[in-house]
C-alpha positions in Angstrom: 1.1 6.1 2.6 -0.2 4.7 -0.7 -0.2 1.0 -1.4 0.1 -0.1 -5.0 -1.5 -3.4 -6.0 1.3 -5.1 -8.0 0.4 -8.0 -10.3 3.9 -8.3 -12.0 7.3 -6.7 -11.8 10.0 -7.7 -14.3 12.8 -6.5 -16.5 12.6 -6.6 -20.3 12.7 -4.5 -23.4 10.0 -2.0 -24.2 8.3 -3.2 -27.4 5.8 -0.4 -28.2 5.8 3.3 -29.0 8.5 6.0 -28.6 10.6 3.9 -26.2 10.7 0.8 -28.3 14.0 -1.0 -27.7 14.6 0.6 -24.3 15.6 -1.7 -21.4 12.7 -1.3 -19.0 11.3 -2.4 -15.7 7.6 -3.2 -16.1 5.5 -2.6 -13.1 2.0 -4.0 -13.8 -0.7 -2.8 -11.4 -3.8 -4.8 -10.5 -7.4 -3.5 -11.2 -9.2 -2.3 -14.3 -12.9 -1.7 -15.0 -12.6 -0.5 -18.6 -13.3 -4.0 -20.2 -11.4 -4.0 -23.5 -12.5 -7.1 -25.5 -9.0 -7.7 -26.9 -7.1 -7.1 -23.6 -4.2 -9.5 -23.2 -3.9 -8.9 -19.4 -7.4 -9.7 -18.2 -5.9 -11.3 -15.2 -5.3 -7.8 -13.9 -9.0 -6.7 -14.0 -10.2 -7.9 -10.5 -8.9 -6.9 -7.1 -10.5 -9.7 -5.0 -8.7 -10.0 -1.7 -8.7 -13.7 -2.3 -6.0 -13.2 -4.9 -3.7 -11.2 -2.7 -0.4 -13.0 -2.2 3.2 -12.5 -1.0 6.0 -10.7 -2.8 8.0 -13.7 -3.6 5.1 -15.2 -5.5 4.7 -12.0 -7.5 8.4 -12.3 -8.7 8.1 -16.0 -9.8 4.5 -16.5 -10.7 3.2 -17.2 -14.3 2.4 -13.9 -16.2 -1.3 -14.7 -16.5 -1.9 -15.3 -12.8 -4.4 -12.9 -11.2 -2.5 -12.9 -8.0 -1.1 -9.6 -6.6 0.5 -8.0 -3.6 0.2 -4.5 -2.1 3.5 -2.6 -2.0 4.6 0.9 -1.1 6.7 3.0 -3.3 9.7 2.4 -1.1 9.2 -1.4 -1.2 9.0 -1.2 -5.1 12.2 0.7 -5.2 13.8 -1.8 -2.8 12.9 -4.7 -5.1 14.5 -2.9 -8.1 17.7 -2.6 -6.2 17.6 -6.1 -4.5 16.9 -7.9 -7.7 19.9 -6.3 -9.3 17.9 -4.8 -12.2 20.0 -2.6 -14.5 17.3 -0.9 -16.5 16.6 2.7 -15.5 13.3 3.2 -17.4 10.2 2.2 -15.5 6.9 1.4 -17.4 3.9 1.6 -15.1 1.0 -0.3 -16.7 -1.9 -2.5 -15.8 -4.7 -3.0 -15.5 -5.3 0.7 -15.3 -2.5 2.3 -13.4 -4.2 5.7 -13.2 -6.7 4.3 -10.7 -3.7 5.1 -8.3 -2.0 8.4 -7.4 1.3 7.8 -9.1 3.0 11.0 -8.0 4.7 9.6 -4.9 6.0 6.5 -6.7 7.2 8.4 -9.8 8.9 11.2 -7.7 10.7 8.6 -5.6 11.9 6.8 -8.8 13.1 10.1 -10.4 15.0 10.9 -7.3 16.9 7.6 -7.6 17.8 8.1 -11.2 15.0 6.3 -13.0 12.8 7.7 -15.8 9.1 6.8 -15.7 6.3 6.1 -18.3 2.7 5.4 -17.7 0.5 3.4 -20.1 -3.1 4.3 -19.5 -6.5 4.0 -21.2 -7.2 7.7 -20.7 -10.3 7.0 -18.7 -9.0 8.0 -15.3 -7.4 11.3 -14.2 -3.6 11.1 -14.6 -1.8 11.9 -11.3 1.9 11.9 -12.2 4.8 14.4 -12.4 5.2 16.5 -15.5 8.5 14.7 -16.2 6.7 11.3 -16.5 6.2 10.2 -20.1 2.5 9.5 -20.6 1.3 7.0 -23.2 -2.5 7.2 -23.7 -4.0 4.2 -25.5 -7.5 5.6 -25.7 -10.2 3.0 -25.1 -13.3 4.2 -26.9 -16.8 2.6 -26.4 -15.5 -0.2 -24.2 -17.7 -2.5 -22.2 -17.1 -0.6 -18.9 -18.7 2.5 -20.3 -15.8 4.9 -19.4 -15.2 8.0 -21.5 -11.7 9.0 -22.6 -11.0 12.2 -20.7 -10.0 15.4 -22.5 -7.4 16.1 -19.8 -5.7 12.8 -20.5 -5.5 13.5 -24.2 -4.0 16.9 -23.5 -1.4 15.4 -21.1 -0.3 12.6 -23.5 3.2 12.6 -24.8 2.1 9.9 -27.2 -1.3 8.5 -28.3 -1.1 4.8 -29.2 -4.3 3.5 -30.6 -5.0 -0.2 -31.3 -6.6 -0.9 -34.7 -8.0 -3.9 -36.4 -10.7 -2.4 -38.7 -11.3 0.9 -40.4 -13.9 1.8 -37.7 -11.1 1.9 -35.1 -9.3 4.6 -37.3 -12.5 6.5 -37.6 -13.0 6.4 -33.8 -9.5 7.9 -33.3 -10.0 10.6 -35.9 -13.3 11.7 -34.1 -11.5 11.7 -30.7 -8.6 13.7 -32.0 -11.0 16.2 -33.7 -12.7 17.0 -30.3 -9.8 16.7 -27.9 -7.1 19.2 -26.9 -3.9 17.6 -28.0 -0.3 18.4 -27.0 1.2 19.8 -30.2 4.3 17.7 -29.6 2.5 14.5 -29.0 3.2 11.5 -31.3 0.3 9.5 -32.7 0.9 5.8 -33.2 -1.3 3.1 -34.6 -0.9 -0.4 -33.3 -2.4 -3.5 -34.9 -4.6 -5.3 -32.3 -3.4 -8.6 -33.7 -0.4 -9.7 -35.8 -2.8 -10.5 -38.6 -1.6 -9.1 -42.0 -4.9 -7.2 -42.6 -4.6 -5.3 -39.3 -1.0 -4.5 -39.9 -1.6 -3.3 -43.5 -4.4 -1.1 -42.4 -2.1 0.5 -39.8 0.7 0.9 -42.3 -1.5 2.5 -44.9 -3.1 4.9 -42.5 0.2 6.0 -40.9 1.5 6.8 -44.3 -1.6 8.7 -45.3 -1.8 10.7 -42.1 1.9 11.0 -41.3 1.3 9.1 -38.0 3.7 6.4 -36.6 3.5 2.6 -36.5 3.9 0.5 -33.3 4.1 -3.2 -34.0 4.6 -4.7 -30.5 8.2 -5.8 -31.2 8.3 -7.9 -28.0 5.7 -10.3 -29.5 7.7 -10.8 -32.7 10.9 -11.6 -30.9 9.2 -13.7 -28.2 9.8 -11.8 -25.0 7.5 -10.6 -22.3 
């Protein structure tokens, strides 16, 4: 039986990509060695046993706390039901969720009427059902030294790339040129910050290349 290291579990509105505006249950898993400099969830990087805690703490703790608890797929489903959550779309994020085998969890959720989405850096093999929506936010040349896997790019239903400068656009272009891409996959650019220069770069590039813009709506309206 697989234990998933859970840092956060909460109900909100998805603010990014194809599912923007969708009521969602966010399941944030602990652990990530990729090392993105602009990561806004660095509290999820480490899996030191000293930070393991109980379930109740996970449900009420501050969002930036590094504490986590190990839960089975059945326990996670039980929390969804016991908390009275009404959203039926589950976003599995991190950290790097693909450090875990997500097949048992996603299949259980599908069998109980939920849809699932994974948000991954594309640096670990994706273990998930075909019906799971996969968002690859390719992390290129990060501190951890992990390569973006061709298999992840091929599996992606959407490719959502953070940009702040022109070099980030160039990195994505190079990756797309050498990667096998699902012909139906959407390509999104997402400004790393809410600075006007990053946003304008994303807008101009999306228009030029017929890509899509993801602006992290949740940050603009002030929700998690």
